[in-house]
N, C-alpha and C positions, 0 to 999 in steps of 0.2 A: 697521094690522093686516095689510093685504094684502101689504105689503112683507115682513113677518116670515114670513108663510106661504110666500111665493115663495122667500125665502132658505132656509127649512127644507126645502122641496121640492127645491131645487137641491142642497143639501148631501146629502140622502138619495139623490138620483140619482147624485151623484158618488161617495159611499161604495159604493153598489151596483155602479157601473161598475168601481171599483177592486177590489172584493172578488170579483166574478164569476170572473175567471181563476183565482184561488186556490181557490175553492170548486168550480168546474167541472172544473179540471185540477190536482188536487193533485200529480200526478207532475212538473209543471213546477217546483214549489217544491223538491222533493227533488233534481231534476236540477241546478237552479241552485246549491243548497248543495253538492252533490258537485263541481261544476265549481270553485267557490270553494275548496273544501278541497284539490283536487288541483293548485291553481296552484303554480308553482315558488317555493320559498323563496329562490332564488338570483337575483341581479340582476347582469348583466354589462354594463359600458359601456366603450367604445363597442361596439355590436354592429350591424353587422359591424365587425370589426377588421382590421388589416393587419399584416404582418410588420414587426418592429422598432418597433412602437408600444406605448405603455403601455395596459394593459387592467386595469380594476378589477373584482374579484369581491367581491360583498357577499352574505352569507348570514344568514338568520334561523333559528337553531337551535331555535326553539320547536316543540313538537309535543305532542299530547295523549297520545301513547304513550311519550314520552321520560321519562327518570328525572330530573326536575327541571331547574334552570337549567344552562346550559352555561358552562364556565369558559374554554374555548378551542375553536379550530377550526383545521383544517389543510386546505390546498388540495393535492390530489394532482396534481402538475404533469408527470408522466411523459408523458401523452398530448400535451402541448404542447411537449415537448422541453426541459422545465425540470427542476429538481431534484425528487426524489420527494415530499418533505414540505416544504411552504412554510407556516410559521406565519402565521396571520391575526391582525390587531390587533383588540382589542375596540372596538366602536363606543360611542357615547354612550347607546345603548339596550341594555337587558338582552337577552341571547341573540343579539345581532347582532355580526358580525365582518366585517372588510374586509381585502383584500390587493390591492395594485397590483403587477403584474408587467410586465416588458417582454418581449413575445413575441419569440422568436428571429427573426433576419433570414432564416433558411433554412426557416422553417415553411411547409409547403405549403398552398395555398388549399384550403378544404374546411370541413366542419362538425365541430366538436370538442365533446366532452361530458366535461369534467373533473369528478371527484368531489370533494366536500368532506365531511370527517368532523368531527363535533362531539363534544365530550367527554361529552355526555349520551346518546350513542347514535344521534343523528340523522345520517343520511347523505343528502346532497342532491347534485343535479347539474342542470345546465341546458345546453342546446345553444346554441352561438353559432357564427357563421360568420367565417372568415378569408378575406378577398379579397386577390387579388394586387395589389401596388403597380403602378400604371401605369408604363410605361417613360418614356423621355425625352419631354418636352413637344414638340409639333410646332413647327417653325420657322415662326413666323408674322410675323416682322419685329419691329421695335422701335417701331412706331407711325408711321414716316415713310411717305410714299407712293412714294418711289423710293429705291433703294439704290445707284444708279449713282454711281461716283466720278469718272467723266470729265466734261468740261465740255459735252458735246453737249446734254444736257437743260437745263443752265443757260443756254446760248446761245439755245436755242429759247424758253425762258421770258422772257428779257430782250427778245428780238425781239418776242414777243407783247405784252409790256407797252409797248414803244415804239410798236407799231402802234396799240394802244388809245389811247395818249396823243396821237398824231398825229391819229387820227380824231376824238377828242373836241375837240381844238383846232380842226380844220376845221369841225366842226358849230357851235361857238361863234362862230367868225368869220362863217360864213354867216348865222347868226341875227342878228348885229349889223348886218350889211350890209343885210338885209331890213328891219329896223326903221328904218334911216336913210332908206331910199328911199321 
């Protein structure tokens, strides 16, 4: 019986702890709902992007104020240096459309915010960043420790190997002579 009372008390305390912020601060719930409602219906990948790369724009044309389901969507590409109207393909989900474009090689680094118009009246946009493509990679070598093509380093290496072999042989001979004596 005590275990049941303890479990009920623990459950009551847990419910009270979870309900307290909602009851004490109702403005927090309204703020969270507003933040969720204002989230962008556009998803851009990759972001950041780079000149000359494929970038995918996906939009959800659903809206409480829109006139029903959308049958099409158009990406306005002029801000990106592309054609003005780029038709988007329907996704597997209702009111979702996708378009993949190759950013021009001469697009300047910066933040861009292309618009997307849906056939049901929804207009959406999302900011994404274009970063410059790095220049040539630094010349770090091909993994070898020396790039010299003349024989000086080779000769020094062979001489060191020979000196090591001679000193190893001398040590072995000295050790054998000591054990015989």
